[in-house]
C-alpha positions in Angstrom: -12.3 52.1 22.1 -11.0 49.2 20.1 -7.4 48.2 20.0 -5.4 49.0 16.9 -4.9 46.1 14.5 -1.7 44.4 15.5 0.8 43.9 12.8 3.3 41.1 12.2 6.4 41.7 14.2 9.3 43.0 12.2 11.5 42.6 15.3 14.3 40.1 15.5 13.8 39.9 19.2 11.7 36.8 18.9 14.4 34.9 17.1 17.0 35.3 19.8 14.9 36.3 22.7 16.6 35.7 26.1 14.9 33.4 28.6 14.6 36.3 31.0 12.5 38.2 28.6 10.5 35.5 27.0 9.7 33.3 29.9 8.5 33.9 33.4 10.6 33.3 36.4 8.6 30.4 37.6 10.5 27.3 36.5 9.2 23.7 36.3 10.6 20.4 34.9 8.8 21.2 31.6 10.4 24.6 31.2 9.1 28.0 32.0 5.8 29.7 30.9 5.9 32.2 28.1 6.2 35.9 29.2 4.4 38.8 27.6 6.2 40.3 24.6 4.6 43.5 23.3 6.3 43.1 19.9 4.7 39.7 19.3 1.5 39.6 17.3 1.7 36.2 15.5 4.1 34.7 12.9 7.1 37.0 12.8 8.1 38.4 9.4 11.9 38.8 9.9 13.4 35.4 10.5 16.5 33.6 9.5 17.2 30.3 7.6 17.1 27.3 9.9 18.8 23.9 9.8 20.9 24.8 6.7 23.0 21.7 6.9 20.0 19.5 6.7 18.7 21.5 3.7 22.1 21.0 1.9 22.0 17.3 2.7 18.5 17.0 1.4 19.4 18.7 -1.9 22.4 16.5 -2.3 20.3 13.5 -1.6 17.8 14.5 -4.3 20.7 15.0 -6.6 21.9 11.5 -5.8 18.4 10.3 -6.7 18.7 11.8 -10.1 22.2 10.3 -10.5 20.8 6.9 -9.8 17.9 7.6 -12.1 20.3 8.5 -14.9 22.3 5.3 -14.3 19.1 3.3 -14.3 17.9 5.0 -17.5 21.1 4.3 -19.4 21.5 0.7 -18.2 17.9 -0.4 -17.7 15.3 -1.4 -20.2 11.6 -1.5 -19.1 10.9 -3.7 -22.1 12.3 -6.5 -20.1 9.4 -6.2 -17.7 6.7 -5.4 -20.4 7.5 -8.2 -22.9 7.9 -11.9 -22.1 11.4 -13.3 -21.6 12.5 -16.7 -22.7 14.7 -19.2 -20.8 17.8 -17.5 -22.0 16.8 -14.0 -20.9 16.0 -12.8 -24.4 13.0 -10.6 -24.9 10.4 -11.8 -27.3 9.6 -9.4 -30.2 12.5 -7.1 -29.1 15.9 -8.7 -29.1 17.9 -9.3 -32.2 16.6 -12.4 -34.1 13.3 -12.4 -32.2 11.7 -9.3 -33.8 8.9 -11.3 -35.3 8.6 -13.9 -32.5 6.4 -12.0 -30.2 4.7 -14.8 -28.1 6.2 -17.0 -25.4 5.6 -20.7 -25.4 6.0 -23.0 -22.3 7.2 -26.5 -23.0 5.4 -28.1 -20.0 2.8 -26.1 -18.1 2.6 -28.9 -15.5 6.0 -27.8 -14.3 4.5 -24.4 -13.5 2.5 -26.0 -10.7 5.6 -27.6 -9.1 5.9 -26.3 -5.6 9.2 -28.1 -4.9 11.3 -26.0 -7.1 13.5 -23.4 -5.4 12.9 -20.8 -8.1 10.5 -18.1 -7.4 8.3 -16.2 -9.9 9.5 -18.3 -12.8 8.1 -21.5 -14.4 10.9 -24.1 -14.3 10.4 -25.3 -17.9 12.0 -24.3 -21.1 10.4 -21.3 -22.7 10.9 -20.1 -26.3 9.7 -17.2 -28.4 7.4 -18.1 -31.3 5.7 -16.3 -34.2 2.3 -17.7 -33.2 0.8 -20.0 -30.6 0.0 -23.6 -31.6 -3.4 -23.9 -33.3 -4.0 -27.5 -32.5 -3.5 -30.1 -29.8 -0.5 -32.3 -30.3 0.6 -35.4 -28.3 4.3 -36.1 -28.7 4.0 -39.6 -27.1 2.3 -40.9 -30.2 5.0 -39.5 -32.5 7.5 -41.8 -30.9 5.4 -44.8 -32.1 5.0 -43.5 -35.6 8.7 -43.0 -36.3 9.7 -46.3 -34.8 7.2 -48.1 -37.0 8.9 -46.7 -40.0 12.3 -47.5 -38.6 11.3 -51.1 -37.9 10.2 -51.5 -41.5 13.7 -50.2 -42.6 15.7 -52.6 -40.4 13.2 -55.5 -40.9 12.5 -55.8 -37.2 9.3 -56.5 -35.2 8.4 -53.4 -33.3 6.6 -55.6 -30.7 10.0 -56.7 -29.6 11.0 -53.1 -28.9 10.2 -51.2 -25.7 9.3 -48.2 -27.8 7.7 -46.4 -24.8 11.2 -45.9 -23.2 13.5 -45.9 -26.2 15.5 -42.7 -26.2 18.1 -43.4 -28.8 18.3 -45.8 -31.8 21.8 -45.2 -33.1 22.7 -48.8 -32.0 19.6 -50.2 -33.8 19.7 -48.6 -37.2 22.5 -47.0 -39.3 22.5 -43.5 -40.7 20.9 -44.4 -44.0 18.1 -46.4 -42.3 17.3 -43.5 -39.9 17.3 -41.0 -42.8 14.9 -43.2 -44.8 12.6 -43.6 -41.9 12.7 -39.8 -41.2 11.7 -39.1 -44.8 9.0 -41.7 -44.8 7.0 -40.0 -42.1 7.0 -36.8 -44.1 7.9 -33.2 -43.4 4.5 -32.5 -41.7 5.4 -35.0 -39.0 8.6 -33.0 -38.1 6.9 -29.6 -38.5 4.6 -30.3 -35.6 7.5 -30.3 -33.1 8.2 -27.2 -31.0 11.8 -27.2 -30.0 14.5 -25.1 -28.4 16.5 -22.7 -30.5 18.8 -24.5 -32.9 17.2 -27.9 -32.4 15.9 -29.7 -35.5 14.1 -32.9 -34.5 14.7 -34.5 -37.9 18.5 -33.8 -37.8 18.7 -35.0 -34.2 17.0 -38.3 -35.2 19.1 -38.8 -38.3 22.5 -37.7 -37.1 22.4 -38.5 -33.4 19.8 -41.3 -33.3 17.7 -39.2 -30.8 14.1 -40.4 -30.8 11.2 -38.0 -30.1 11.0 -39.4 -26.5 14.7 -38.6 -26.1 14.0 -35.0 -27.2 11.2 -34.8 -24.7 13.3 -36.4 -21.9 16.1 -33.9 -22.1 13.8 -30.9 -22.7 15.0 -30.2 -26.2 11.4 -30.2 -27.5 7.9 -29.8 -26.0 6.4 -33.2 -25.2 2.8 -32.0 -25.8 0.8 -28.8 -26.3 -2.8 -27.8 -26.4 -4.5 -25.6 -28.8 -3.5 -22.1 -27.5 -4.0 -18.4 -27.9 -1.9 -15.5 -26.9 -2.8 -13.8 -23.6 -0.5 -11.0 -22.6 1.9 -12.4 -25.2 2.0 -15.8 -23.5 0.5 -18.9 -25.1 -2.4 -20.1 -23.0 -4.7 -23.0 -23.8 -7.7 -21.8 -25.8 -10.3 -23.5 -23.5 -9.2 -21.1 -20.8 -9.2 -18.0 -23.1 -12.5 -18.8 -24.7 -14.1 -20.8 -21.8 -15.5 -23.1 -24.4 -16.2 -26.8 -24.2 -15.1 -29.3 -21.6 -11.6 -29.6 -20.3 -11.7 -33.3 -21.0 -12.3 -32.5 -24.7 -9.1 -30.5 -24.7 -7.1 -33.5 -23.5 -7.7 -35.6 -26.6 -6.0 -35.3 -30.0 -7.7 -35.4 -33.4 -7.8 -39.2 -33.3 -9.7 -39.0 -30.0 -6.7 -40.5 -28.1 -6.0 -39.4 -24.6 -3.1 -37.1 -23.8 -0.2 -39.1 -22.2 2.8 -37.8 -20.5 5.9 -38.8 -22.5 8.1 -39.5 -19.6 5.8 -41.3 -17.1 3.5 -42.8 -19.7 0.5 -41.9 -17.5 -2.6 -40.2 -18.6 -2.6 -36.4 -18.0 -5.9 -35.7 -16.3 -8.1 -32.7 -16.1 -7.0 -32.1 -12.5 -3.3 -32.0 -13.6 -4.0 -29.3 -16.2 -6.4 -27.4 -13.8 -3.6 -27.2 -11.3 -1.1 -25.9 -13.8 -3.6 -23.4 -15.2 -5.3 -22.2 -12.0 -3.4 -18.9 -11.9 -3.9 -18.4 -15.6 -7.7 -18.9 -15.2 -7.7 -16.3 -12.5 -5.9 -13.9 -14.9 -8.4 -14.6 -17.6 -11.4 -14.0 -15.3 -9.7 -10.8 -14.1 -9.3 -9.6 -17.7 -12.9 -10.1 -18.4 -14.0 -8.4 -15.2 -11.6 -5.6 -16.0 -13.1 -5.1 -19.4 -16.6 -4.9 -17.9 -15.4 -2.6 -15.2 -13.8 -0.3 -17.8 -17.1 -0.2 -19.6 -19.0 0.6 -16.4 -16.5 3.5 -15.8 -17.1 4.8 -19.3 -20.9 4.7 -18.8 -20.9 6.3 -15.3 -17.9 8.6 -15.1 -20.1 11.7 -15.1 -22.1 10.3 -12.2 -18.9 9.3 -10.3 -17.6 12.9 -10.8 -20.9 14.2 -9.5 -20.8 12.0 -6.4 -17.3 13.1 -5.6 -18.2 16.8 -6.0 -21.2 16.2 -3.7 -18.9 14.6 -1.1 -16.6 17.7 -1.3 -19.6 20.0 -0.7 -20.9 17.9 2.2 -17.4 17.8 3.8 -17.1 21.6 3.6 -20.7 22.1 4.9 -19.9 19.7 7.8 -16.9 21.8 8.8 -18.8 25.0 8.5 -21.7 23.8 10.7 -19.3 22.3 13.2 -19.4 25.7 15.1 -23.0 25.1 15.9 -23.2 21.3 16.3 -19.8 20.5 18.0 -21.2 21.0 21.5 -24.4 19.1 20.8 -22.5 16.2 19.3 -20.1 16.0 22.2 -22.7 16.2 25.0 -25.0 13.8 23.1 -22.1 11.3 22.9 -21.5 11.7 26.6 -25.1 11.2 27.5 -25.4 8.2 25.1 -22.3 6.6 26.8 -23.9 6.9 30.2 -27.2 5.5 28.9 -25.4 2.5 27.5 -23.4 2.0 30.8 -26.6 2.2 32.9 -28.4 -0.2 30.5 -25.5 -2.6 30.8 -25.7 -2.5 34.5 -29.4 -3.1 34.5 -29.0 -6.0 32.1 -26.2 -7.6 34.1 -28.1 -7.4 37.4 -31.2 -8.7 35.7 -29.3 -11.7 34.5 -27.8 -12.2 37.9 -31.3 -12.2 39.5 -32.9 -14.4 36.8 -30.3 -17.0 37.1 -30.8 -17.5 40.8 -33.0 -20.6 40.2 -31.1 -22.0 37.2 -29.4 -25.3 38.2 -25.6 -25.1 38.0 -25.4 -21.4 37.9 -23.7 -21.3 41.2 -20.9 -23.5 40.1 -17.3 -22.5 40.7 -15.0 -21.3 37.9 -12.9 -23.9 36.1 -10.5 -23.0 33.2 -11.9 -23.8 29.8 -11.6 -22.6 26.3 -15.4 -22.6 25.9 -16.0 -18.9 26.8 -19.7 -19.3 26.5 -19.7 -21.6 29.6 -18.6 -18.6 31.8 -21.9 -16.8 30.9 -23.8 -19.6 32.5 -22.4 -18.7 35.9 -24.3 -16.1 38.0 -21.1 -14.6 39.4 -20.0 -13.7 35.9 -22.9 -11.3 35.4 -22.4 -9.9 38.9 -18.7 -9.2 38.0 -19.8 -7.6 34.8 -22.3 -5.4 36.6 -19.7 -4.3 39.2 -17.2 -3.5 36.5 -19.7 -1.4 34.6 -20.7 0.4 37.8 -17.1 1.2 38.6 -16.6 2.5 35.0 -19.7 4.6 35.4 -18.4 6.1 38.6 -15.0 6.8 37.1 -16.6 8.4 34.1 -18.8 10.6 36.3 -15.7 11.8 38.3 -13.8 12.4 35.0 -16.7 14.4 33.7 -17.0 16.5 36.9 -13.3 17.3 37.0 -12.8 17.7 33.2 -16.1 19.4 32.4 -14.4 22.8 31.9 -11.6 21.3 29.8 -14.2 19.6 27.6 -15.9 23.0 27.1 -12.6 24.5 26.1 -12.0 21.8 23.6 -15.5 22.3 22.1 -14.8 26.1 21.9 -11.5 25.5 20.1 -13.2 23.1 17.6 -15.8 25.8 16.9 -13.1 28.3 16.4 -11.4 26.0 14.0 -14.6 25.9 12.0 -14.6 29.7 11.9 -11.0 29.8 10.8 -11.5 27.4 7.9 -14.6 29.3 6.8 -12.7 32.6 6.7 -9.7 31.1 4.9 -11.3 29.0 2.2 -8.0 28.4 0.3 -6.8 26.2 3.2 -9.3 23.5 1.9 -7.6 23.6 -1.5 -4.0 23.6 -0.2 -3.9 19.8 0.5 -4.0 19.4 -3.3 -0.5 20.9 -3.5 1.3 18.4 -1.3 -0.8 15.6 -2.8 0.4 16.5 -6.3 4.0 16.7 -4.9 3.6 13.2 -3.4 2.2 12.0 -6.8 5.2 13.5 -8.5 7.6 11.8 -6.1 5.8 8.5 -6.5 6.1 8.8 -10.3 9.8 9.6 -10.1 10.4 6.7 -7.8 8.5 4.3 -10.0 10.4 5.5 -13.0 13.8 4.9 -11.3 12.7 1.6 -9.7 11.5 0.1 -13.0 14.6 1.1 -14.9 16.8 0.0 -12.0 15.1 -3.4 -11.8 16.2 -4.1 -15.3 19.7 -2.6 -15.2 21.5 -5.8 -14.2 22.6 -8.8 -16.2 20.4 -11.7 -16.8 20.6 -14.3 -14.0 20.0 -18.0 -14.6 19.5 -21.0 -12.2 19.3 -24.7 -12.5 15.9 -26.4 -12.3 14.4 -29.9 -12.6 17.5 -31.8 -11.4 16.3 -35.5 -11.1 16.1 -36.8 -7.5 18.5 -39.7 -8.4 21.2 -37.4 -9.7 24.4 -38.1 -7.8 26.7 -35.6 -9.4 27.9 -32.4 -7.8 28.2 -30.2 -10.9 24.8 -28.6 -10.3 21.8 -28.6 -8.0 18.4 -27.0 -8.0 18.8 -23.3 -7.4 22.5 -23.1 -8.4 23.5 -20.5 -10.9 24.3 -21.5 -14.5 24.9 -20.1 -18.0 22.7 -21.3 -20.9 25.5 -21.5 -23.4 27.7 -23.6 -21.1 25.0 -25.8 -19.6 25.0 -29.3 -20.9 21.7 -31.0 -20.4 21.5 -33.8 -23.0 22.3 -36.4 -20.4 19.8 -35.2 -17.7 16.4 -33.6 -17.3 17.9 -30.6 -15.6 17.6 -27.2 -17.4 19.1 -23.7 -17.1 16.3 -21.1 -16.9 16.3 -17.3 -16.7 15.2 -16.0 -13.3 15.8 -12.2 -13.0 18.0 -9.3 -13.8 20.6 -8.6 -11.2 24.0 -9.8 -10.1 25.6 -6.5 -9.3 25.5 -5.8 -5.5 25.5 -2.1 -6.2 22.1 -2.4 -7.7 20.7 -3.6 -4.4 22.3 -0.7 -2.6 20.8 1.7 -5.2 17.4 0.2 -4.6 17.8 0.7 -0.8 18.9 4.3 -1.6 15.8 5.2 -3.7 13.5 3.5 -1.2 14.9 5.7 1.6 14.6 8.6 -0.8 10.9 7.8 -1.4 10.3 7.8 2.4 12.2 11.0 2.9 10.6 13.0 0.1 7.1 11.8 0.9 7.5 12.8 4.6 8.9 16.1 3.4 5.8 16.8 1.3 3.6 16.0 4.4 5.7 18.3 6.5 5.4 21.2 4.0 1.7 20.8 3.9 1.5 20.9 7.7 3.8 23.9 8.2 1.9 26.0 5.6 -1.4 25.3 7.3 0.1 26.0 10.7 1.3 29.4 9.6 -2.1 30.3 8.1 -4.1 29.3 11.1 -1.6 30.9 13.5 -2.1 34.2 11.5 -5.8 33.8 12.1 -5.5 33.2 15.8 -3.1 36.1 16.5 -5.4 38.6 14.6 -7.0 40.6 17.4 -10.1 41.6 15.5 -11.2 38.4 13.6 -11.6 38.2 10.7 -10.8 41.9 9.9 -7.2 41.7 11.1 -6.4 38.4 9.4 -3.6 39.1 6.9 -4.4 38.9 3.2 -3.4 35.6 1.5 -2.3 33.9 4.7 -1.7 30.5 3.0 0.6 32.1 0.3 2.5 34.1 3.0 3.0 31.0 5.1 4.2 29.0 2.0 6.7 31.8 1.2 8.1 31.7 4.7 8.4 27.9 4.7 10.2 27.8 1.3 12.4 30.8 2.0 13.6 30.0 5.5 12.6 26.5 6.7 13.3 23.9 4.1 16.2 22.6 6.3 13.9 22.2 9.3 11.3 20.3 7.2 14.1 18.1 5.8 15.3 17.5 9.4 11.9 16.5 10.7 11.1 14.3 7.7 14.5 12.7 7.9 13.7 11.4 11.4 10.4 9.9 10.3 12.1 8.4 7.2 14.8 6.7 9.3 12.1 5.1 11.5 10.2 3.9 8.5 13.3 2.4 7.0 14.0 0.5 10.2 10.5 -0.8 10.2 11.0 -2.1 6.6 14.2 -3.8 7.7 12.4 -5.5 10.5 9.7 -6.6 8.1 12.5 -8.1 5.9 14.1 -9.8 8.8 10.8 -11.2 10.0 10.2 -12.6 6.5 13.6 -14.3 6.6 13.1 -16.0 10.0 9.5 -17.2 9.3 10.7 -20.7 8.8 13.1 -20.6 11.7 12.2 -22.5 14.9 13.6 -19.8 17.2 10.5 -18.5 19.0 12.5 -16.0 21.0 13.8 -14.3 17.9 10.3 -14.1 16.5 9.0 -12.6 19.7 11.9 -10.1 19.8 11.2 -9.0 16.2 7.5 -8.5 16.9 8.3 -6.5 20.0 10.7 -4.3 18.0 8.0 -3.8 15.3 5.5 -2.7 17.9 8.0 -0.3 19.5 9.0 1.3 16.3 5.4 1.6 15.2 4.7 3.5 18.5 7.9 5.5 18.1 6.8 6.6 14.6 3.4 7.7 15.9 5.0 9.7 18.7 7.5 11.4 16.4 4.8 12.4 14.0 2.9 14.0 16.8 6.1 15.9 18.0 7.0 16.9 14.4 3.5 18.3 13.7 3.7 20.5 16.8 7.3 21.5 16.1 6.2 22.7 12.6 3.6 24.8 14.3 6.2 26.5 16.4 8.5 26.9 13.4 5.7 28.5 11.5 5.1 31.0 14.3 8.6 31.8 15.6 10.9 30.7 12.8 13.3 28.8 15.1 15.2 25.6 14.1 13.6 22.2 14.4 15.1 21.0 17.7 14.3 24.2 19.6 10.8 24.3 18.2 10.2 20.6 19.0 11.4 21.2 22.6 9.3 24.3 23.2 6.2 22.6 21.7 6.7 19.5 23.8 7.2 21.4 27.0 4.2 23.7 26.3 2.0 20.6 25.7 3.4 18.8 28.8 2.6 21.9 31.0 -1.0 21.4 29.8 -1.1 17.7 29.4 -4.7 17.2 30.6 -6.0 19.7 28.1 -4.0 18.0 25.4 -5.5 14.6 26.0 -9.1 15.9 26.3 -8.8 18.0 23.1 -7.1 15.2 21.2 -9.7 12.6 22.0 -12.6 15.0 21.4 -11.2 16.1 18.1 -10.7 12.4 17.1 -14.3 11.7 18.0 -15.7 14.6 16.0 -13.5 13.9 13.0 -14.6 10.2 13.1 -18.2 11.1 13.3 -17.9 13.7 10.6 -16.1 11.2 8.2 -18.7 8.5 8.9 -21.6 10.8 8.4 -20.3 12.1 5.1 -19.2 8.7 3.8 -22.3 6.8 4.9 -24.6 9.6 3.6 -23.0 9.7 0.2 -22.7 5.9 0.1 -26.4 5.3 1.0 -27.5 7.9 -1.5 -25.3 6.3 -4.3 -26.8 2.8 -3.4 -30.4 4.0 -3.7 -29.6 5.9 -6.9 -27.7 3.2 -8.8 -30.3 0.5 -7.8 -33.1 2.7 -9.1 -34.9 3.0 -5.8 -35.2 6.8 -6.0 -37.9 7.0 -8.7 -38.4 10.7 -8.7 -34.7 11.4 -9.0 -34.3 8.7 -11.7 -36.7 10.6 -13.8 -34.4 13.6 -13.8 -31.1 11.7 -14.1 -30.9 8.5 -16.1 -29.2 5.5 -14.4 -27.0 3.7 -17.0 -27.3 0.0 -17.5 -24.2 -1.3 -15.7 -22.6 -4.8 -15.5 -21.8 -4.3 -11.8 -23.9 -1.6 -10.2 -21.8 -1.8 -7.0 -18.7 -0.7 -8.7 -19.6 3.1 -8.9 -21.0 2.8 -5.4 -17.6 1.5 -4.0 -15.7 4.1 -6.1 -17.8 6.9 -4.7 -17.5 5.6 -1.1 -13.7 5.2 -1.3 -13.4 8.6 -3.1 -15.6 10.2 -0.5 -13.5 8.8 2.3 -10.3 10.3 0.9 -11.9 13.6 0.0 -13.4 13.9 3.5 -10.1 12.9 5.0 -8.4 15.7 3.1 -10.9 18.2 4.3 -10.9 17.0 7.9 -7.0 16.9 7.9 -7.1 20.6 7.3 -9.6 21.0 10.1 -7.5 18.9 12.4 -4.4 20.8 11.7 -6.3 24.0 12.3 -7.6 22.9 15.7 -4.1 21.7 16.7 -2.5 25.1 15.7 -5.2 27.1 17.4 -4.8 25.0 20.5 -1.1 25.6 20.7 -1.7 29.3 20.2 -4.4 29.2 22.9 -2.0 27.7 25.4 0.6 30.3 24.6 -2.0 33.0 24.8 -3.0 32.0 28.3 0.7 32.1 29.4 1.6 35.4 27.7 -1.4 37.5 28.5 -3.5 38.3 31.5 -6.5 40.2 30.0 -5.2 43.6 31.1 -5.2 46.6 28.9 -1.5 46.1 28.2 -1.7 42.3 27.8 -5.1 41.5 26.3 -6.1 37.9 25.3 -6.4 37.0 21.6 -8.8 34.2 22.3 -12.5 34.7 21.5 -15.2 35.7 24.0 -16.4 32.1 24.4 -13.0 30.8 25.5 -12.6 33.8 27.8 -15.9 33.2 29.5 -15.1 29.5 30.0 -11.8 30.5 31.7 -13.7 33.3 33.6 -11.4 35.9 32.1 -11.9 39.0 30.1 -10.0 41.8 28.3 -10.5 44.8 30.6 -9.9 47.6 28.1 -12.2 46.1 25.5 -15.0 44.8 27.7 -15.0 47.1 30.8 
């Protein structure tokens, strides 16, 4: 007679079970084995809320995130990041007075290539907003000569007696009337070609202050030259870059075919100078053109991409389903292949050892050298390799002999995981929920981060201080205010750098970064505990799949949300703290890169390695703790302890199952990804003629783009499917270990494991099988 279908326990005994009842009397350093409990038949229904304090803290923290978000929303302005900002921190096309001036113009693009400046992410040259980019090439150096010729005529002087190439002011040469007459003589078109800072009129400066064009250039009041430009992302960029037309040397001459000369140094500006300044801009232009073509390719092939991703989902599911039949074959084939490779390696090494017997110099003794190839020319090297491979082979044979039964258990659990997934199809769709939650968290964080990044006041710094400057009022990198910064007697300028200044903004950025880590880890934890509850319900069903509860995923989700948000917050908090410490170490490492203290660098690298390992270990412990929480409903620490002790009591089985599962998942991912990738390659290159007659291949600019998209998408899809499978195997394994401790196969205490596992362990359920 069959056993009645066990029901979920409604007893509260499992919540507060005493050690005498729950565990056997045999004690070890890793706790006591579980004792049979007749009221336990899987995840208990009646349970209490766990880790309430952590749940409250988590809710308060999320509330704090929204408070920071509200502050950032009221104080910040994303337009500061979207639109260009001039040297005074004003937004082109947005701030008052600049509504119609939508493009940003750089006075001297050569300064953008200056690596000596202390400023970062800013070009240390004056930048002003304009209505349009200049439509011609203009050389300010020649304007100096034209105006001085007119001035020489006014004062009756011989211009050849003037050093006009370095004459900054003429107030001591000509009076106001003479300067005004000379300024009118050159015409208004002459002055209209100047592009100057706000409030600077080159004609007024010449007439009233005696400032020549060269003086205006020297003190960065006006641009010394500019090339014919067009707007790119609202920045004026030379047209030859935008259009990729003509030769760079052609762009460096004016309408009179005169070479562009730097107004300060008097030297020719060569193509290499401009290329250096425009290198990054050229990359941006090329990227824009490639992006347009990529977008066109996506438009033409989106339906094929969708089809490829759907195919990858189907293949991933089919691979999990057939795992119940091929898992054993794959494992033993892998073991045999490993031994074949080891034996072949031994044969090759001993063959080389024998063949080199008559080679001159092969018996030489070892000497230290960086030329590793020279070691292969010594016979003893191949003998050592052969001995090492032989020892490894013997060790692997011994491991296989002693672990053969455990390998069979692992294969049986993997097969059972495949059956569980096949009987609970919704588990394959469940990862979409935590993924969408993580997407929402990321969107929220980006929203707050963008607004918070622009919530501070504009910050300005000094740049272009001359090397011979002996004053102490300012230095490169020192803070300044544009309205108070006097620069008419020096080449130094005050330029906008960033928005900030308030130390609380930095603290808020740290707060939301930690919040990002905490909430993302919480989403992962929720996904794991829901799957654990569902798979545990499957394992503890005595007659599978008949006794599996209806809607196991929904029931598990309800238990997690109703009772265990605090435990999830606790576990995710631990991981988030470790992640934050790793970020701090990365920051410190960046700061000490230029330091010469090798001991400090070594210590930081050791700490990074240790915390990376710590994070991996904690993730492993957390995952198993969530499984115990899903089954018993206890708090996080108790569940983590019990899971850890249960695993340590079966450490060999844990290692074997973990490595075999990793191997199978790796093989599965590679088969699905490579299969879909190879198929996509042959399809988009038109090499499958019969299939191309059914489905038309679009004419693409880059045929490899959809192939890469399909391969990457297939990898993530297969990872999502196999993550469910991996969680299922881990849950079933923990339940299996507990099953072996709780039950003995008698009529009163029958095993819940399937017949294959019982046969491997040489056990059986007497009432059912006798």
